[in-house]
C-alpha positions, 0 to 999 in steps of 0.5 A: 454489513457492519463497517468499522468506523474510520477504517479508511479515509478518502481525502478529496483532491481536485475534481480534475485530478485523475490521481489517487494516492493509495496508502494501505499499510501505514497504520498500526491501529487494531480494534480491541475485538480484533486484538483479542483474536491475535495470539501475540502478547503486547510486546511481541505484537508491538515488534511485529507492527514495527516490521510489518507497518509501512511507517510514515507513508501516509505522511509522505503521501500527504506532503506530496498531495499538499505540494502538488499543483493539482491536488491528488486524491488520497485513499488511506487505510486507517487500520493495520494490515494485521486486521486485513490486508486490502491489497491481497486477493481474498481467495486462492489466487493470493500467492502469500497464502503459502506464507500464512499472509493472505487477506487475513494473516495467520502468520507473522513476518517471522512465520510464527503463529499470529492467529489460529490456523483454523480461523474462519476469515469470513467475518474479518473479510465481511467487516473490513476487506469488502467495504474497503474494496467497495470504497476504493472501487467507487473512488476509482469510478469517480475519477473515471467519471470526472477526469476520464481516467484514473491513476492509482499510485500505491505508496509503500515501504519495505525494510532494508533487510529481507524478513523471513516471510518474504517469498523472494527475499533473495531478490535485489533491494533497490532504493526504490522499487516500482511495481507494475501490472502488464495491463495497467502500467503504461510505459509513460508512467514508468518513465515519469516515475523513474525520472521523479525518483532518479536522485535516490540511488536507483530504481528497479522494476518488481523487485523485491516486490511485484505488482500494483493495486487495481480494484478487481472490478477494473483489473485487466478490464478497463485500460483507462485505469493506470496503476503503479506501486512505489516501494521505498526502502526504509533506510532512505527516510526512517530509523528501522524498525518502526522508528522516527522519520528523518529528513529523507521524508521531505525529499521523497514527498517532493519526488512523489509530488513530481510523479503526481504532477507528471501523471496529472498532465 
């Protein structure tokens, strides 16, 4: 199986830390051969990347890791989600298939054609999706072996105003959205997350985005794996869409470091 170089990176943390900061959507990088299969011209693609990329979330995670007393691990996607989206189900279980945005996107955030509708997703899944999933599975298994448990904190952002692709675009858009899984998000994890982000004007559960990432090998099978998605509304820390980060980034990184610290205990 061919694996593209640097398609993801595991940044080591402390051996004793159970925490993995997972950053799946921060990159704008698209390999040239994948770019050739995208229908948009360069200007339209740049605009699409502005909207679809969780800009600066890798920096937020890195600053949080550096500030934490016990350094968490970081698993960072080095390719754009327009290559593959590693957080989607790779089959018919994925609800975003109805919007043309399953594991391999065929539609843009404005529901316009991104790739040919008849595209066979298997080559992209084999080259990018499955190696990513296998590596993340190994990272979680390593935390279980070393620390006896694993805590996956999924670091995302979302635009202040809903985009046309969103299936629940009329939902409230709080400053911080906490995405949960009924089998993998214990109440204690929610409590410490709410406390960590209390200074940003409010948190809400599973709105406008729901759920959190757990590798399928452990999903609803291993209660030692806890998970929480942290979705940050972009106006808290950056110019939208796709602009530079502001001073809010440091505050958010500090809050995330607090969550890491509480999750490590």
